[in-house]
PAKOL-852538 format. One record per residue (C-alpha): residue in one letter; residue number from 1; x, y, z. Coordinates in Angstrom, 1 decimal. Layout:
BEGIN
  rest   nr      px      py      pz
     A  NUM       X       Y       Z
...
END
This chain:
BEGIN
  rest   nr      px      py      pz
     M    1    64.3    84.1   131.4
     R    2    62.8    87.4   130.1
     K    3    61.9    90.7   131.7
     Q    4    58.5    90.7   132.9
     E    5    56.5    93.9   132.4
     N    6    53.6    95.3   133.7
     N    7    51.5    95.7   131.0
     N    8    48.3    93.7   130.3
     F    9    46.9    96.1   126.8
     P   10    47.7    92.8   124.8
     R   11    45.6    90.3   126.9
     M   12    42.9    93.0   127.2
     I   13    42.5    93.5   123.5
     N   14    42.5    89.8   122.6
     G   15    39.9    89.4   125.0
     F   16    37.7    91.7   123.2
     V   17    38.8    90.2   119.9
     L   18    39.3    86.2   120.3
     T   19    36.3    84.0   120.9
     N   20    36.7    81.8   124.3
     E   21    38.2    78.7   122.1
     Q   22    41.0    81.4   120.7
     M   23    42.0    82.2   124.3
     K   24    42.1    78.4   124.9
     Q   25    44.9    78.5   122.0
     F   26    46.2    81.6   122.9
     D   27    46.4    80.1   126.9
     G   28    48.1    77.2   125.4
     F   29    51.0    79.7   123.5
     I   30    51.3    81.4   126.7
     K   31    52.5    78.1   128.2
     K   32    54.9    77.2   125.5
     Y   33    56.4    80.7   124.9
     G   34    55.7    82.7   128.1
     N   35    59.4    82.3   129.5
     Q   36    61.4    81.9   126.3
     S   37    64.0    84.3   125.1
     D   38    64.0    86.9   122.6
     R   39    66.0    84.6   120.5
     V   40    63.2    82.1   120.8
     I   41    60.1    84.5   120.2
     F   42    61.9    86.0   116.9
     R   43    63.2    82.6   115.3
     D   44    60.0    81.2   116.0
     M   45    58.3    84.3   114.4
     Y   46    60.5    84.0   111.6
     R   47    59.8    80.2   110.9
     V   48    55.8    80.5   111.8
     K   49    55.6    83.6   109.2
     N   50    56.8    81.5   106.5
     N   51    53.3    79.6   107.1
     V   52    50.8    82.1   106.6
     S   53    49.5    83.8   103.5
     D   54    51.0    86.8   102.1
     E   55    47.5    88.2   102.9
     V   56    47.5    87.6   106.3
     L   57    51.1    88.7   106.9
     Q   58    50.2    92.3   105.5
     Q   59    47.6    92.3   107.8
     H   60    49.9    92.2   111.0
     I   61    52.1    94.5   109.5
     Q   62    49.4    96.9   109.3
     N   63    47.8    96.1   112.8
     L   64    51.5    96.8   114.0
     D   65    51.5   100.3   112.3
     H   66    48.1   101.2   113.9
     L   67    49.5    99.8   117.4
     S   68    52.8   102.0   117.1
     Q   69    50.5   105.1   117.0
     M   70    48.4   104.7   120.0
     G   71    49.2   107.0   122.5
     G   72    49.6   105.7   126.0
     F   73    49.9   102.1   125.3
     V   74    53.1   102.4   123.3
     N   75    55.9   103.4   124.9
     D   76    59.6   104.0   122.8
     V   77    60.8   101.0   123.8
     N   78    57.6    99.2   122.4
     K   79    58.3   101.1   119.3
     E   80    61.5   100.1   118.7
     R   81    60.3    96.4   119.6
     I   82    57.6    96.9   116.9
     A   83    60.3    98.0   114.2
     A   84    62.3    94.9   115.0
     V   85    59.5    92.6   114.5
     K   86    58.1    94.6   111.3
     R   87    61.5    93.7   109.9
     V   88    61.3    90.2   110.4
     L   89    57.9    89.8   108.8
     N   90    59.3    91.6   106.1
     T   91    62.0    89.5   105.6
     P   92    61.9    88.1   102.2
     R   93    60.2    84.0   102.3
     P   94    62.9    81.6   101.5
     S   95    62.3    79.9    98.1
     F   96    61.5    76.4   100.1
     S   97    58.7    78.0   102.1
     K   98    55.2    76.5   101.6
     N   99    52.6    78.3    99.0
     V  100    50.2    79.2   101.6
     N  101    48.5    81.7    98.9
     D  102    45.4    79.4    97.9
     Q  103    44.1    79.4   101.8
     S  104    40.5    80.6   102.7
     T  105    39.6    84.5   103.3
     V  106    42.0    86.4   105.2
     E  107    39.2    87.2   107.8
     S  108    38.9    83.6   108.7
     Q  109    42.6    82.7   108.7
     Y  110    43.9    85.9   110.9
     V  111    42.3    84.8   114.1
     S  112    43.2    81.4   113.8
     G  113    46.2    78.5   113.8
     T  114    49.4    79.7   112.6
     S  115    48.4    83.2   112.1
     L  116    47.2    83.5   116.0
     L  117    50.7    82.1   116.7
     L  118    52.0    84.4   114.9
     W  119    50.2    87.4   116.8
     F  120    50.9    86.4   119.8
     L  121    54.7    85.9   119.0
     T  122    54.2    89.4   118.3
     L  123    52.8    90.9   121.0
     V  124    55.1    88.5   123.4
     A  125    58.1    90.4   121.0
     I  126    56.9    93.9   121.8
     W  127    55.8    93.3   125.4
     P  128    58.0    90.7   127.2
     G  129    56.2    89.0   129.9
     C  130    53.0    90.9   128.9
     C  131    50.6    87.7   128.7
     Y  132    51.2    85.6   131.8
END
């Protein structure tokens, strides 16, 4: 079981950004991953990141860079976890991963489907226990 932290910042931010339907998806991810180990979270993050476009992946990485600069919301432990997430996201894709670069616009991809799952896994990796 993962260590639960009393930090609801990620859920609060998502409430501002996501639609009700996207929040329902987010809640489904909570049920599936809420009590999973770091090993499972990072393994699935690696798997899922191979199914989003390079543009969306870069947007996630840029958002992590911005997130790490948010004083008061991110402590040293969170910064270490952000660095670990970025290492996973920056690992080269396997040669057999599906080509995802001919998808629709980055904006529509970023908060839907696989990309939303990747963002959820990213938040849970940084703030264990944050979202449930």
